[in-house]
C-alpha positions as CSV (number, residue, x, y, z in Angstrom):
1,M,108.7,107.2,121.6
2,D,107.7,108.4,117.8
3,F,105.3,106.5,116.0
4,E,108.1,104.9,113.5
5,K,110.2,103.6,116.6
6,L,107.0,102.2,118.3
7,I,106.0,100.3,114.8
8,F,109.5,99.3,114.3
9,N,110.1,98.0,117.6
10,Y,106.8,95.9,117.3
11,E,107.4,94.8,113.5
12,T,108.6,91.2,113.7
13,Q,105.0,90.8,115.7
14,I,103.1,92.8,113.4
15,R,104.5,91.0,110.4
16,L,104.0,87.6,111.9
17,G,100.1,88.3,112.9
18,F,99.6,89.2,109.2
19,F,101.4,86.4,107.8
20,F,99.5,84.0,109.8
21,G,96.2,85.6,109.7
22,T,96.2,85.9,105.9
23,L,97.4,82.4,105.7
24,S,94.7,81.0,107.7
25,L,91.9,83.1,106.1
26,I,93.0,82.2,102.3
27,G,94.0,78.7,103.7
28,L,89.9,78.4,104.9
29,W,89.0,79.7,101.9
30,E,90.7,77.3,99.6
31,V,88.9,74.4,101.9
32,L,85.5,75.8,101.5
33,A,85.9,76.6,97.9
34,P,88.8,75.9,95.8
35,R,89.3,77.0,92.7
36,R,90.9,73.7,91.4
37,K,91.5,70.6,92.4
38,L,94.8,69.5,93.8
39,T,97.2,66.9,91.9
40,E,98.8,66.1,95.1
41,K,98.4,65.7,99.0
42,K,97.7,69.2,100.9
43,W,99.6,67.8,103.7
44,L,102.6,67.1,101.9
45,R,102.8,70.2,100.0
46,W,102.1,72.3,103.1
47,T,104.6,70.6,105.2
48,N,107.1,71.2,102.6
49,N,106.6,74.6,101.4
50,L,106.0,76.1,104.7
51,G,109.1,74.2,106.0
52,L,111.1,75.9,103.3
53,V,109.6,78.9,104.3
54,F,110.9,78.6,107.9
55,F,114.3,77.6,106.8
56,N,114.6,80.9,104.5
57,S,113.6,83.1,107.5
58,I,116.2,81.7,110.0
59,I,119.0,81.8,107.1
60,S,118.3,85.3,106.1
61,M,118.0,86.5,110.1
62,M,121.5,84.8,110.6
63,I,122.8,86.7,107.5
64,F,121.3,90.2,107.8
65,R,121.3,90.4,111.4
66,F,125.0,91.5,111.1
67,V,124.1,94.3,108.3
68,F,120.9,95.8,109.6
69,P,118.9,94.4,112.8
70,A,115.6,94.4,111.2
71,A,116.6,93.8,107.6
72,A,114.5,96.0,105.2
73,A,112.8,97.9,108.3
74,G,116.2,98.3,109.6
75,A,117.9,99.6,106.5
76,A,115.0,102.4,106.5
77,L,115.7,103.3,109.9
78,A,119.6,103.3,109.1
79,A,118.9,105.2,106.0
80,K,116.7,108.0,108.0
81,N,119.5,108.3,111.0
82,N,122.3,109.1,108.0
83,G,120.2,111.1,105.8
84,W,120.6,108.6,102.9
85,G,118.1,108.5,99.9
86,L,115.8,110.3,97.8
87,F,113.2,111.2,100.6
88,N,115.5,111.9,103.3
89,T,117.7,114.6,101.2
90,F,114.3,116.3,99.9
91,E,111.5,117.7,101.6
92,V,108.4,115.9,100.9
93,P,104.9,115.7,102.9
94,Y,105.3,112.2,105.3
95,W,102.3,110.6,103.8
96,I,103.0,111.6,100.0
97,A,106.4,109.7,101.0
98,V,105.0,107.0,102.3
99,I,102.7,106.3,99.2
100,L,105.5,107.1,96.7
101,S,107.7,104.8,98.6
102,V,105.4,101.7,98.6
103,I,104.7,102.3,94.8
104,I,108.4,102.5,93.8
105,L,109.2,99.5,95.8
106,D,106.4,97.4,94.2
107,F,107.6,98.6,90.6
108,I,111.3,97.3,91.8
109,I,109.7,94.1,92.9
110,Y,108.0,93.7,89.3
111,M,111.3,94.6,87.7
112,Q,113.0,91.9,89.7
113,H,110.5,89.3,88.9
114,V,111.3,90.0,85.1
115,M,114.8,89.8,85.8
116,V,114.7,86.3,87.4
117,H,112.6,85.0,84.4
118,A,115.4,86.7,81.8
119,V,118.7,85.9,83.4
120,P,119.5,81.9,83.1
121,L,121.2,81.8,86.5
122,L,118.6,83.4,88.2
123,W,116.1,81.4,86.2
124,R,117.4,78.5,88.0
125,L,116.8,79.8,91.5
126,H,113.3,81.1,90.6
127,R,112.1,77.7,89.0
128,V,111.6,76.4,92.5
129,H,108.7,78.8,92.6
130,H,107.6,77.8,89.2
131,A,107.9,74.0,90.0
132,D,105.0,73.7,92.3
133,M,102.5,71.6,90.4
134,D,99.6,72.7,92.5
135,Y,98.7,76.3,93.1
136,D,97.5,77.5,96.6
137,V,98.4,79.8,99.5
138,T,101.7,78.4,100.2
139,T,103.2,78.8,96.7
140,G,103.3,82.3,97.3
141,S,106.1,81.8,99.9
142,R,107.8,79.0,98.2
143,F,111.3,80.5,97.0
144,H,114.9,79.2,96.7
145,T,116.8,80.5,100.0
146,I,119.4,82.3,97.7
147,E,116.7,84.0,95.6
148,I,115.3,85.1,99.0
149,I,118.9,86.5,100.2
150,L,119.4,88.2,96.6
151,S,115.9,89.5,96.8
152,M,116.8,90.9,100.4
153,G,119.9,92.4,99.0
154,I,118.1,94.2,96.1
155,K,115.3,95.3,98.7
156,I,118.2,97.0,101.0
157,A,120.0,98.5,98.1
158,S,116.3,100.2,96.9
159,I,115.7,101.3,100.3
160,I,118.9,103.1,100.5
161,L,118.8,104.7,97.6
162,I,114.9,105.9,97.9
163,G,115.0,106.5,101.5
164,P,111.5,105.7,102.5
165,P,110.1,106.1,106.0
166,V,110.2,103.2,108.2
167,I,106.4,102.7,108.3
168,A,106.4,102.7,104.3
169,V,108.6,99.5,104.2
170,I,106.7,98.1,106.9
171,L,103.8,98.7,105.1
172,F,105.1,97.4,101.6
173,E,106.4,94.1,103.5
174,I,103.0,93.4,104.9
175,I,101.2,94.4,101.7
176,L,103.6,92.4,99.4
177,N,103.5,89.3,102.1
178,A,99.6,89.3,102.0
179,M,99.0,90.1,98.4
180,A,101.5,87.1,97.3
181,M,99.5,84.6,99.6
182,F,96.1,86.1,98.2
183,N,96.8,86.0,94.6
184,H,98.6,82.5,94.9
185,G,95.1,81.2,96.4
186,N,93.7,78.3,95.2
187,I,90.5,80.7,95.2
188,S,88.3,82.8,92.7
189,L,86.4,85.8,92.8
190,P,83.2,86.5,90.8
191,G,84.0,87.5,87.4
192,P,82.6,90.9,87.6
193,L,84.7,91.7,90.5
194,D,87.5,90.1,89.5
195,R,87.6,92.2,86.0
196,I,87.2,95.4,88.2
197,L,89.8,94.7,90.8
198,R,92.7,93.4,88.2
199,W,92.8,97.0,86.6
200,F,94.4,98.0,90.2
201,V,95.4,94.9,92.1
202,V,96.7,91.3,91.1
203,T,93.9,88.7,91.7
204,P,94.3,84.8,91.8
205,D,93.0,84.4,88.5
206,M,95.2,87.0,86.9
207,H,98.6,85.6,88.6
208,R,97.6,81.8,88.1
209,V,98.1,82.4,84.1
210,H,101.8,82.9,85.3
211,H,102.1,79.6,86.8
212,S,101.0,77.9,83.6
213,I,103.2,75.2,82.1
214,E,103.1,77.2,78.6
215,Y,105.9,79.5,77.9
216,N,103.8,82.3,76.7
217,E,101.7,82.6,79.8
218,S,104.3,81.8,82.0
219,N,106.2,84.8,80.9
220,S,103.3,87.2,81.5
221,N,101.5,88.9,84.7
222,F,104.6,89.3,86.8
223,G,102.9,91.8,89.2
224,F,102.2,90.6,92.8
225,N,100.3,93.7,93.9
226,I,99.8,96.6,91.7
227,S,98.5,95.1,88.3
228,L,99.2,98.1,86.2
229,W,102.9,97.1,85.3
230,D,102.0,94.3,83.3
231,R,99.4,96.3,81.4
232,I,101.9,99.4,81.0
233,F,104.8,96.9,80.1
234,G,102.9,94.8,77.7
235,T,103.4,91.7,79.9
236,Y,99.7,91.2,80.9
237,K,97.7,88.2,79.7
238,D,94.0,88.0,80.4
239,Q,93.3,84.1,80.7
240,P,94.9,80.9,80.2
241,K,94.3,79.1,76.9
242,A,92.8,75.7,78.6
243,G,90.8,77.6,81.3
244,H,91.7,77.9,85.0
245,E,90.3,74.4,86.0
246,S,92.1,72.7,83.0
247,M,95.7,74.3,82.8
248,T,98.5,72.4,83.8
249,I,100.6,74.3,86.6
250,G,104.3,73.8,86.7
251,I,107.5,73.8,84.4
252,H,108.0,71.3,82.0
253,D,111.5,70.1,83.2
254,F,110.3,69.1,86.7
255,R,107.2,66.7,87.2
256,E,108.2,64.3,89.9
257,S,107.1,64.7,93.4
258,K,110.2,64.2,94.9
259,Q,111.8,67.1,92.8
260,T,108.9,69.5,93.3
261,S,107.2,68.8,96.6
262,W,110.1,67.9,99.2
263,I,112.2,70.5,100.7
264,S,115.6,68.5,99.7
265,G,114.1,68.5,95.9
266,M,113.3,72.4,95.9
267,L,117.1,73.1,97.5
268,L,118.7,71.2,94.9
269,M,116.8,72.4,92.0
270,P,118.8,75.5,91.1
271,F,121.8,72.7,90.5
272,T,120.3,70.0,88.3
273,G,118.9,70.1,84.6
274,K,119.5,72.3,81.8
275,D,118.4,76.2,81.9
276,S,117.8,76.5,78.5
277,G,114.1,76.9,79.5
278,Y,114.4,80.0,80.9
279,S,111.7,81.8,80.1
280,I,111.3,85.3,79.0
281,N,113.2,84.8,76.0
282,R,110.6,81.9,74.9
283,R,107.6,84.4,75.4
284,G,106.6,84.0,72.0
285,E,106.5,80.1,72.1
286,K,103.0,78.6,72.4
């Protein structure tokens, strides 16, 4: 059994290990040194946010197991076995293919994030993520079920086109998930360290700006992992105008707990209210 097949066979266990390990580490950090005071009870948000994650996982497995046994990693294995994609067509040194695949997939996720802020129908789905009135480690995994399914479809299509090594896809999934929890954490890094790190990766203070209620701030800092995309494409914003402790988190249209903190409200959110506030087209507003 080669290394990739070994990793593939234990992909679920590896990803779950990193998920719960990161969740526990950042969650403990938030308890010991929170960046902001929460506006709602932690147990309420954690129960419902993580409940939505569990629900999404079940639905996604039910759908994608009929296409690829292990979703993204399964797509990479199928691409390898059938010779699909860029890196299965042209000979590239293995570890260069791994590194380039992770970078390309990260760029695709950045562009996807911009897209869900730009298209009204997609913004209806994505506002479930932004409507959280607090900002902590569970916010990083809080997405509407339909957005998760669409995102996985885009990811699988990208993998078939790129033809990345299986290990690159598993590594990317682990990094993306862990970084989403890290940079959504209610934590902070020492100022000098934050300023250095955000040249390379997205830090909690950098991404928190993206969850501001102010349109010109929520339409900035779209990256989840590599921070350079925001600088290259002009979507970078250094700090929130009101400061990290005083800024308001969330979106204007949903400010009631029954809408934003309960699973029922999250699942119904795309089908309620107007979509006139979808964001990137309001980037110039203050």
